C-alpha atoms as an extended CHARMM CRD file, in Angstrom:
* protein
*
        77  EXT
         1         1  UNK       CA             73.9640000000      -57.3370000000     -214.2980000000  PROA      1               0.0000000000
         2         2  UNK       CA             77.2140000000      -59.2510000000     -213.4310000000  PROA      2               0.0000000000
         3         3  UNK       CA             79.5970000000      -61.3380000000     -216.2550000000  PROA      3               0.0000000000
         4         4  UNK       CA             79.4330000000      -64.8450000000     -216.2790000000  PROA      4               0.0000000000
         5         5  UNK       CA             82.2630000000      -66.1930000000     -214.3480000000  PROA      5               0.0000000000
         6         6  UNK       CA             84.1180000000      -69.9050000000     -215.3520000000  PROA      6               0.0000000000
         7         7  UNK       CA             85.0140000000      -72.2050000000     -211.8820000000  PROA      7               0.0000000000
         8         8  UNK       CA             88.5450000000      -73.1830000000     -211.8480000000  PROA      8               0.0000000000
         9         9  UNK       CA             86.6770000000      -76.9960000000     -213.4760000000  PROA      9               0.0000000000
        10        10  UNK       CA             85.3890000000      -74.7130000000     -216.2150000000  PROA      10              0.0000000000
        11        11  UNK       CA             88.1490000000      -72.8920000000     -216.9830000000  PROA      11              0.0000000000
        12        12  UNK       CA             89.9310000000      -73.0820000000     -220.7910000000  PROA      12              0.0000000000
        13        13  UNK       CA             93.0700000000      -73.4440000000     -221.3140000000  PROA      13              0.0000000000
        14        14  UNK       CA             95.7700000000      -72.8900000000     -224.1330000000  PROA      14              0.0000000000
        15        15  UNK       CA             98.0530000000      -75.8970000000     -225.3390000000  PROA      15              0.0000000000
        16        16  UNK       CA            101.1440000000      -73.6660000000     -223.9690000000  PROA      16              0.0000000000
        17        17  UNK       CA             99.0720000000      -73.2570000000     -220.2450000000  PROA      17              0.0000000000
        18        18  UNK       CA             98.4780000000      -77.3860000000     -220.3120000000  PROA      18              0.0000000000
        19        19  UNK       CA            102.0890000000      -77.9170000000     -220.9840000000  PROA      19              0.0000000000
        20        20  UNK       CA            102.7640000000      -75.5320000000     -218.7090000000  PROA      20              0.0000000000
        21        21  UNK       CA            100.8620000000      -77.1450000000     -215.8710000000  PROA      21              0.0000000000
        22        22  UNK       CA            101.9330000000      -80.2610000000     -216.9100000000  PROA      22              0.0000000000
        23        23  UNK       CA            105.3330000000      -79.6420000000     -217.3560000000  PROA      23              0.0000000000
        24        24  UNK       CA            105.1430000000      -81.6160000000     -220.6140000000  PROA      24              0.0000000000
        25        25  UNK       CA            106.9230000000      -79.9610000000     -223.6380000000  PROA      25              0.0000000000
        26        26  UNK       CA            104.6900000000      -78.5670000000     -225.9180000000  PROA      26              0.0000000000
        27        27  UNK       CA            105.8070000000      -80.7410000000     -229.1810000000  PROA      27              0.0000000000
        28        28  UNK       CA            104.6360000000      -84.2210000000     -226.8810000000  PROA      28              0.0000000000
        29        29  UNK       CA            101.5850000000      -82.5470000000     -226.1290000000  PROA      29              0.0000000000
        30        30  UNK       CA            100.3170000000      -82.1300000000     -229.9560000000  PROA      30              0.0000000000
        31        31  UNK       CA            102.1510000000      -85.7450000000     -230.6190000000  PROA      31              0.0000000000
        32        32  UNK       CA             99.7980000000      -87.2410000000     -227.6940000000  PROA      32              0.0000000000
        33        33  UNK       CA             96.5350000000      -84.9820000000     -229.3270000000  PROA      33              0.0000000000
        34        34  UNK       CA             97.3870000000      -86.0840000000     -232.7800000000  PROA      34              0.0000000000
        35        35  UNK       CA             98.0880000000      -89.6370000000     -231.3380000000  PROA      35              0.0000000000
        36        36  UNK       CA             94.6610000000      -89.8320000000     -229.1180000000  PROA      36              0.0000000000
        37        37  UNK       CA             97.1370000000      -90.4240000000     -225.9200000000  PROA      37              0.0000000000
        38        38  UNK       CA             96.7750000000      -86.9160000000     -223.9980000000  PROA      38              0.0000000000
        39        39  UNK       CA             93.9990000000      -84.8460000000     -222.4220000000  PROA      39              0.0000000000
        40        40  UNK       CA             90.4760000000      -84.3370000000     -224.1420000000  PROA      40              0.0000000000
        41        41  UNK       CA             91.3580000000      -81.1070000000     -226.7510000000  PROA      41              0.0000000000
        42        42  UNK       CA             88.5810000000      -79.2830000000     -228.6730000000  PROA      42              0.0000000000
        43        43  UNK       CA             88.8120000000      -76.9070000000     -231.2130000000  PROA      43              0.0000000000
        44        44  UNK       CA             87.4830000000      -73.1870000000     -230.8500000000  PROA      44              0.0000000000
        45        45  UNK       CA             87.5060000000      -70.9980000000     -233.3550000000  PROA      45              0.0000000000
        46        46  UNK       CA             89.8770000000      -73.0810000000     -235.0960000000  PROA      46              0.0000000000
        47        47  UNK       CA             92.5040000000      -73.1710000000     -231.7250000000  PROA      47              0.0000000000
        48        48  UNK       CA             93.0830000000      -75.8540000000     -229.7790000000  PROA      48              0.0000000000
        49        49  UNK       CA             91.6100000000      -75.4540000000     -226.2730000000  PROA      49              0.0000000000
        50        50  UNK       CA             91.2730000000      -78.2250000000     -223.0790000000  PROA      50              0.0000000000
        51        51  UNK       CA             88.9390000000      -78.1670000000     -220.1350000000  PROA      51              0.0000000000
        52        52  UNK       CA             90.7930000000      -77.7630000000     -216.8760000000  PROA      52              0.0000000000
        53        53  UNK       CA             88.4640000000      -80.7470000000     -215.4660000000  PROA      53              0.0000000000
        54        54  UNK       CA             89.6130000000      -82.7410000000     -218.3740000000  PROA      54              0.0000000000
        55        55  UNK       CA             93.1050000000      -82.2380000000     -217.9530000000  PROA      55              0.0000000000
        56        56  UNK       CA             92.8720000000      -83.0790000000     -214.2490000000  PROA      56              0.0000000000
        57        57  UNK       CA             90.7420000000      -86.2520000000     -215.2480000000  PROA      57              0.0000000000
        58        58  UNK       CA             93.6530000000      -87.2970000000     -217.3320000000  PROA      58              0.0000000000
        59        59  UNK       CA             96.6880000000      -86.7040000000     -214.8990000000  PROA      59              0.0000000000
        60        60  UNK       CA             94.4350000000      -88.5370000000     -212.2940000000  PROA      60              0.0000000000
        61        61  UNK       CA             93.7680000000      -91.6820000000     -214.5010000000  PROA      61              0.0000000000
        62        62  UNK       CA             97.5190000000      -91.3120000000     -215.5720000000  PROA      62              0.0000000000
        63        63  UNK       CA             98.0160000000      -91.4840000000     -211.3380000000  PROA      63              0.0000000000
        64        64  UNK       CA             96.1500000000      -94.8040000000     -211.2090000000  PROA      64              0.0000000000
        65        65  UNK       CA             97.7090000000      -96.6360000000     -214.4020000000  PROA      65              0.0000000000
        66        66  UNK       CA            101.0920000000      -95.7940000000     -213.4190000000  PROA      66              0.0000000000
        67        67  UNK       CA            102.4800000000      -98.9560000000     -211.7030000000  PROA      67              0.0000000000
        68        68  UNK       CA            104.0930000000      -98.4850000000     -208.5080000000  PROA      68              0.0000000000
        69        69  UNK       CA            106.0100000000     -100.8720000000     -207.3720000000  PROA      69              0.0000000000
        70        70  UNK       CA            104.4800000000     -102.1960000000     -203.6540000000  PROA      70              0.0000000000
        71        71  UNK       CA            106.2100000000     -101.3470000000     -200.6450000000  PROA      71              0.0000000000
        72        72  UNK       CA            108.1180000000     -104.3280000000     -199.0290000000  PROA      72              0.0000000000
        73        73  UNK       CA            106.0720000000     -105.5350000000     -196.1340000000  PROA      73              0.0000000000
        74        74  UNK       CA            107.7630000000     -106.1120000000     -193.0370000000  PROA      74              0.0000000000
        75        75  UNK       CA            107.6850000000     -109.3250000000     -191.0480000000  PROA      75              0.0000000000
        76        76  UNK       CA            106.1670000000     -109.9800000000     -187.6950000000  PROA      76              0.0000000000
        77        77  UNK       CA            108.1280000000     -111.3340000000     -185.2740000000  PROA      77              0.0000000000
């Protein structure tokens, strides 16, 4: 009998791991969790945890909503 394994998207992360992945200070991540603006989290045995898929989705949403300057258009001659 084999033990079940988690896929990368099912991976359960600690706040410290999410902070390391995103390069966001742990205190900022805690504040965002309190303000409900950071990646979705949940409690597991009283400890805060994150699903890797939720973190990836949050990062993608942040990327998509970030205003980026439009590159200048080249004039046709």
